[in-house]
C-alpha positions as CSV (number, residue, x, y, z in Angstrom):
1,M,-89.6,55.9,-77.9
2,L,-86.9,54.4,-79.7
3,T,-86.3,50.7,-79.0
4,D,-83.3,48.6,-79.9
5,D,-84.6,45.6,-81.5
6,H,-81.1,44.1,-82.0
7,D,-80.6,40.8,-80.2
8,H,-77.6,41.2,-77.9
9,S,-77.5,37.7,-76.9
10,D,-74.6,37.2,-79.4
11,D,-72.7,40.1,-77.8
12,I,-72.5,38.5,-74.4
13,E,-69.7,36.0,-74.2
14,A,-70.9,32.7,-73.1
15,E,-69.7,31.8,-69.5
16,P,-67.1,29.1,-69.6
17,T,-68.5,25.8,-68.7
18,R,-66.6,24.1,-65.8
19,D,-65.4,20.6,-66.5
20,R,-66.7,18.8,-63.5
21,S,-65.1,15.5,-64.4
22,S,-61.6,17.1,-64.6
23,S,-62.0,18.8,-61.2
24,G,-63.0,15.6,-59.6
25,S,-60.1,13.7,-61.0
26,R,-57.7,16.2,-59.6
27,R,-59.2,15.9,-56.1
28,F,-59.0,12.1,-56.3
29,A,-55.4,12.3,-57.4
30,R,-54.4,14.0,-54.2
31,L,-55.7,11.0,-52.4
32,V,-53.5,8.6,-54.3
33,E,-49.9,7.8,-52.9
34,S,-47.2,9.1,-55.2
35,P,-44.1,6.9,-56.1
36,T,-41.8,9.2,-54.0
37,A,-44.1,8.8,-51.0
38,R,-44.2,5.1,-51.5
39,R,-40.4,5.0,-51.5
40,L,-40.3,7.0,-48.1
41,S,-42.9,4.9,-46.3
42,P,-42.0,4.2,-42.6
43,R,-41.3,0.5,-43.2
44,R,-39.0,1.2,-46.1
45,L,-37.4,4.1,-44.1
46,L,-36.7,1.8,-41.1
47,A,-35.2,-0.8,-43.3
48,A,-33.0,1.7,-45.0
49,L,-31.9,3.1,-41.6
50,A,-31.1,-0.4,-40.4
51,L,-29.0,-1.1,-43.4
52,A,-27.2,2.2,-43.0
53,T,-26.5,1.4,-39.3
54,L,-25.2,-2.1,-40.2
55,A,-23.0,-0.7,-42.8
56,A,-21.6,2.0,-40.4
57,W,-21.0,-0.7,-37.7
58,G,-19.2,-2.8,-40.2
59,I,-17.0,0.1,-41.2
60,S,-16.4,0.9,-37.6
61,E,-15.6,-2.7,-36.6
62,A,-13.2,-3.0,-39.6
63,G,-11.6,0.3,-38.6
64,G,-11.4,-0.8,-35.0
65,R,-9.7,-4.1,-35.9
66,L,-7.3,-2.2,-38.1
67,S,-6.6,0.3,-35.3
68,R,-6.0,-2.5,-32.8
69,S,-3.8,-4.3,-35.3
70,V,-1.8,-1.2,-35.8
71,G,-1.7,-0.6,-32.1
72,R,-0.3,-4.1,-31.4
73,W,2.2,-3.7,-34.1
74,V,3.4,-0.4,-32.7
75,A,3.5,-1.8,-29.1
76,S,5.6,-4.8,-30.3
77,R,8.2,-2.5,-31.9
78,P,11.6,-2.8,-30.2
79,E,11.6,0.8,-29.1
80,H,8.6,0.0,-26.8
81,Q,10.0,-3.3,-25.3
82,V,11.7,-3.3,-22.0
83,P,13.3,-6.4,-20.4
84,F,11.8,-6.8,-16.9
85,S,15.3,-7.1,-15.5
86,E,16.1,-3.6,-16.7
87,I,13.4,-1.8,-14.9
88,E,15.0,1.0,-12.9
89,M,14.3,1.1,-9.1
90,V,14.8,4.6,-7.6
91,P,16.7,4.6,-5.3
92,A,18.6,1.4,-5.6
93,P,18.1,-1.2,-2.8
94,P,20.1,-0.7,0.5
95,P,23.1,-2.9,1.2
96,Y,21.2,-5.2,3.5
97,V,19.2,-6.5,0.6
98,R,21.7,-9.2,-0.4
99,S,20.1,-10.0,-3.8
100,G,20.1,-6.4,-4.8
101,V,18.0,-5.0,-7.7
102,S,18.1,-8.2,-9.7
103,G,16.7,-10.2,-6.9
104,I,13.8,-7.9,-6.2
105,L,12.9,-7.6,-9.9
106,D,13.0,-11.3,-10.4
107,S,10.9,-11.9,-7.3
108,V,8.3,-9.4,-8.5
109,R,8.2,-10.8,-12.0
110,V,7.8,-14.4,-10.9
111,E,5.2,-13.6,-8.2
112,A,3.1,-11.5,-10.5
113,K,3.7,-13.8,-13.5
114,Y,5.0,-11.2,-15.9
115,P,7.0,-12.2,-19.1
116,E,10.7,-11.5,-19.2
117,T,10.0,-8.6,-21.6
118,I,7.1,-6.2,-21.3
119,S,5.7,-3.4,-23.5
120,T,5.7,0.1,-22.2
121,L,2.5,0.7,-24.2
122,E,0.5,-2.4,-23.4
123,T,1.5,-3.0,-19.7
124,D,-1.0,-1.8,-17.0
125,L,1.4,0.4,-15.1
126,E,-0.9,0.7,-12.0
127,A,-1.1,-3.1,-11.8
128,L,2.7,-3.2,-12.1
129,R,3.1,-0.7,-9.3
130,V,0.8,-2.9,-7.0
131,A,3.0,-5.9,-7.8
132,F,6.1,-4.0,-6.6
133,S,4.3,-2.8,-3.4
134,R,3.6,-6.5,-2.5
135,N,7.3,-7.3,-2.4
136,P,8.4,-7.9,1.3
137,W,11.4,-5.5,0.8
138,I,9.2,-2.6,-0.3
139,E,7.2,-0.5,2.1
140,R,5.6,1.8,-0.6
141,A,5.8,1.8,-4.4
142,G,5.3,5.1,-6.2
143,P,4.1,5.8,-9.7
144,I,5.9,4.3,-12.6
145,R,7.4,6.5,-15.3
146,S,7.5,5.3,-18.9
147,S,9.7,6.6,-21.7
148,Y,11.6,5.4,-24.7
149,R,12.8,1.9,-24.0
150,H,12.7,2.7,-20.2
151,L,10.6,2.1,-17.1
152,S,11.4,3.5,-13.7
153,I,9.6,3.2,-10.3
154,Q,10.1,5.2,-7.1
155,V,10.2,3.0,-4.0
156,V,10.5,3.2,-0.2
157,Y,12.3,0.2,1.2
158,R,11.4,-1.4,4.6
159,I,13.9,-0.5,7.3
160,P,14.9,-3.3,9.7
161,M,13.9,-2.1,13.2
162,A,14.0,-5.1,15.5
163,L,14.6,-8.8,15.9
164,V,11.8,-10.9,17.4
165,V,13.8,-13.6,19.2
166,F,12.1,-16.9,20.2
167,N,12.9,-20.4,21.1
168,T,11.3,-23.6,19.7
169,E,11.6,-27.2,20.8
170,T,14.3,-27.9,18.3
171,E,16.1,-24.5,17.9
172,K,17.2,-21.8,20.3
173,D,17.2,-18.0,19.8
174,L,15.7,-18.0,16.3
175,A,15.3,-14.4,15.1
176,V,12.9,-12.8,12.7
177,V,13.6,-9.3,11.3
178,I,10.6,-6.9,11.5
179,D,10.3,-3.3,10.2
180,R,8.8,-0.3,12.1
181,E,5.3,-1.6,11.3
182,G,5.9,-5.1,12.6
183,V,6.0,-6.5,9.1
184,E,8.2,-9.6,8.7
185,M,11.2,-9.0,6.4
186,P,13.3,-11.6,4.6
187,S,16.0,-12.6,7.2
188,A,17.4,-15.8,5.9
189,P,21.2,-15.8,5.5
190,S,20.8,-15.9,1.7
191,Q,18.6,-12.8,1.8
192,F,19.7,-10.5,4.6
193,E,23.2,-8.9,4.8
194,W,24.6,-8.1,8.2
195,S,27.5,-5.9,9.1
196,E,27.4,-7.2,12.7
197,K,25.7,-10.2,14.2
198,K,26.6,-10.5,17.9
199,P,26.7,-9.3,20.5
200,R,24.6,-6.7,18.7
201,Y,22.8,-7.0,15.4
202,R,23.4,-4.3,12.7
203,A,22.1,-4.5,9.2
204,A,24.6,-3.8,6.4
205,G,24.7,-0.1,5.6
206,D,22.6,0.9,8.6
207,S,23.9,2.9,11.5
208,H,21.7,1.7,14.3
209,T,21.7,-1.6,16.0
210,L,18.5,-3.7,16.1
211,V,16.7,-4.1,19.4
212,E,15.9,-7.7,20.4
213,V,12.3,-8.3,21.3
214,R,11.5,-11.2,23.5
215,G,8.4,-12.5,25.3
216,L,6.1,-12.6,22.3
217,G,6.0,-16.4,22.0
218,V,6.6,-18.4,18.9
219,P,5.4,-16.5,15.8
220,I,2.7,-18.0,13.6
221,S,4.0,-19.2,10.3
222,N,3.6,-16.2,8.2
223,R,4.1,-14.9,4.7
224,L,6.9,-12.4,4.3
225,G,5.6,-8.8,3.9
226,L,2.8,-9.3,6.4
227,V,2.5,-8.2,10.1
228,L,4.1,-10.9,12.3
229,K,1.7,-12.5,14.8
230,S,2.3,-14.6,17.9
231,S,0.9,-18.1,18.4
232,N,0.4,-17.4,22.1
233,P,-3.4,-16.8,22.6
234,R,-2.6,-14.5,25.6
235,I,-0.8,-12.1,23.3
236,D,-2.8,-9.7,21.1
237,D,-2.0,-9.5,17.4
238,D,-1.1,-5.8,17.8
239,K,1.7,-6.4,20.3
240,V,4.3,-7.1,17.5
241,P,3.6,-3.7,15.8
242,E,3.6,-2.0,19.2
243,A,7.1,-3.5,20.0
244,A,8.3,-2.4,16.6
245,K,7.0,1.2,17.3
246,L,8.8,1.2,20.7
247,A,12.0,-0.1,19.0
248,E,11.8,2.8,16.5
249,F,11.3,5.3,19.4
250,L,14.5,4.0,21.1
251,A,16.5,4.0,17.8
252,I,15.6,7.7,17.1
253,R,16.9,8.6,20.6
254,A,19.9,6.3,20.7
255,D,22.5,9.2,20.8
256,S,20.4,11.7,22.7
257,K,21.6,13.4,25.9
258,T,20.0,14.3,29.2
259,P,19.4,18.0,30.1
260,K,22.8,18.0,31.8
261,G,24.5,16.4,28.8
262,R,24.8,12.8,30.2
263,P,24.2,9.9,27.8
264,F,21.0,7.9,28.0
265,P,21.3,4.2,28.7
266,D,21.6,1.8,25.7
267,F,18.5,-0.5,25.6
268,P,19.3,-3.5,23.5
269,N,16.3,-5.5,24.7
270,I,12.5,-5.1,24.8
271,V,10.7,-7.7,26.8
272,Y,6.9,-8.2,26.7
273,D,5.2,-9.5,29.8
274,P,1.8,-11.0,29.3
275,R,1.0,-10.7,33.1
276,T,1.1,-7.0,33.0
277,S,0.3,-6.6,29.2
278,G,3.3,-4.2,29.2
279,F,6.8,-3.8,27.8
280,F,10.0,-3.8,29.9
281,L,13.2,-2.2,28.7
282,L,16.5,-3.9,29.6
283,D,19.7,-1.9,29.3
284,S,23.2,-3.3,28.6
285,K,23.9,-3.3,32.4
286,Q,20.8,-5.4,33.1
287,N,18.7,-2.6,34.6
288,W,15.0,-3.0,34.2
289,V,12.6,-0.2,33.2
290,F,8.9,-0.8,33.1
291,W,7.8,1.2,30.1
292,K,4.3,-0.2,30.0
293,S,2.7,0.9,26.7
294,A,4.1,1.6,23.2
295,P,4.2,5.2,21.9
296,D,0.8,6.5,21.0
297,K,-0.8,3.5,22.8
298,E,-0.6,4.9,26.3
299,L,-3.6,4.5,28.7
300,T,-5.5,7.6,29.8
301,E,-3.7,7.8,33.2
302,E,-0.3,6.9,31.7
303,A,2.4,9.4,30.8
304,K,3.3,9.7,27.1
305,S,6.5,8.0,25.9
306,T,8.1,11.4,25.2
307,E,7.3,12.5,28.8
308,K,8.8,9.2,30.2
309,W,12.0,9.9,28.2
310,L,12.3,13.3,29.8
311,M,11.6,11.8,33.3
312,L,14.3,9.2,32.7
313,G,16.7,12.0,31.7
314,R,15.9,13.9,34.9
315,F,16.4,10.7,37.0
316,I,19.8,10.1,35.5
317,D,20.9,13.7,36.1
318,R,19.7,13.5,39.7
319,Y,21.4,10.2,40.6
320,G,24.3,10.2,38.0
321,S,23.3,7.0,36.2
322,L,20.6,4.3,36.0
323,E,22.2,2.0,38.5
324,L,19.5,-0.2,40.2
325,D,20.0,-2.8,42.8
326,R,19.7,-6.0,40.9
327,N,19.9,-8.2,44.0
328,D,16.7,-6.6,45.3
329,Q,15.0,-6.8,41.9
330,D,14.7,-3.0,41.7
331,I,12.7,-1.7,38.7
332,L,12.4,1.8,37.4
333,R,8.8,2.8,36.6
334,F,6.9,5.9,35.8
335,T,4.1,7.8,37.6
336,P,2.3,10.6,35.6
337,T,4.9,13.1,36.8
338,Q,8.2,11.3,37.6
339,A,10.4,8.2,37.3
340,E,10.8,6.2,40.6
341,V,12.5,3.1,41.8
342,Y,10.1,0.3,42.6
343,R,11.1,-2.7,44.8
344,P,8.6,-5.5,44.8
345,S,8.1,-7.6,47.9
346,K,9.2,-11.2,47.9
347,S,5.6,-12.3,47.9
348,E,4.6,-10.1,45.1
349,T,4.3,-11.8,41.7
350,G,2.0,-9.6,39.8
351,K,2.0,-6.0,38.6
352,N,5.3,-4.4,37.7
353,T,7.5,-7.3,38.6
354,K,10.2,-8.4,36.3
355,P,9.1,-11.0,33.6
356,S,10.1,-14.5,34.7
357,N,12.4,-16.4,32.3
358,H,12.7,-13.2,30.3
359,S,15.4,-14.5,28.0
360,R,12.9,-16.9,26.4
361,G,10.2,-16.2,23.9
């Protein structure tokens, strides 16, 4: 047998020897924080974020100040300035407002403490609308329109509906003008313009005469533009608005005709009677009609005001006119179905009798 005596140990490449120290160093290096990681540590990151936020706020605040400064500059430009006295009221005030547009505008400006010139860009238009709505001549104020050097406001003016007439210890037949809601209107000679002042009152530019309301006592000292109230503790606060509503009801039907074409009586006076808690109508011929309640305030068993008006028309058509016997103190009153003449007995002093001393408040 042949044998190979050659030593092959040299032919076999020696296995590379691993550098244990180098491998261990690499593993240790992975546990050491790198400079980049140190730069992005949570504490440093939060600090950087805070600085960035502060810088952004500073830039925003500076920008906001600049924006506000520019806004004020723009708002102060002449093209955005409107003299308060040149605000347009649509429509213009009626003739009975003696002071006209200038008087109302001046009153609104002084009461609400506005400057003589306002900016169309900086003025709160809703607050301005509310200021107009508080004026005693104005029932409602609509939205305000703003345009180049111009402001306009839509308004509904209060319409005089009745005179609340009363007497005091020092003065007789003082009269306060109220509108259809019972709100006291300016009525001083320097404020209110009349086209007729006796025997009937008629506001300038208005076609209907004002009904005189008596029996409500001396009114409480009141601010113009608020509902008028009586100082008499026996008279509820809602009686003035109810009288105004009845006056409006009569004004609307002033020229109406009965079913047979006859004219209805003219009722220049409404008299409230605390004994009956009801209203009497007194026509120009001194005929008394016990109306009782104001429109929409009727009691359950009471006929509606529109129904009473129809009953009154049928009564006039049947008898030719509303001619009651004044000597016998006749009164026209209403049942649920018809108008009838009521003659109180001499001993009767209560329900449905004429108000005593009716000419006084």
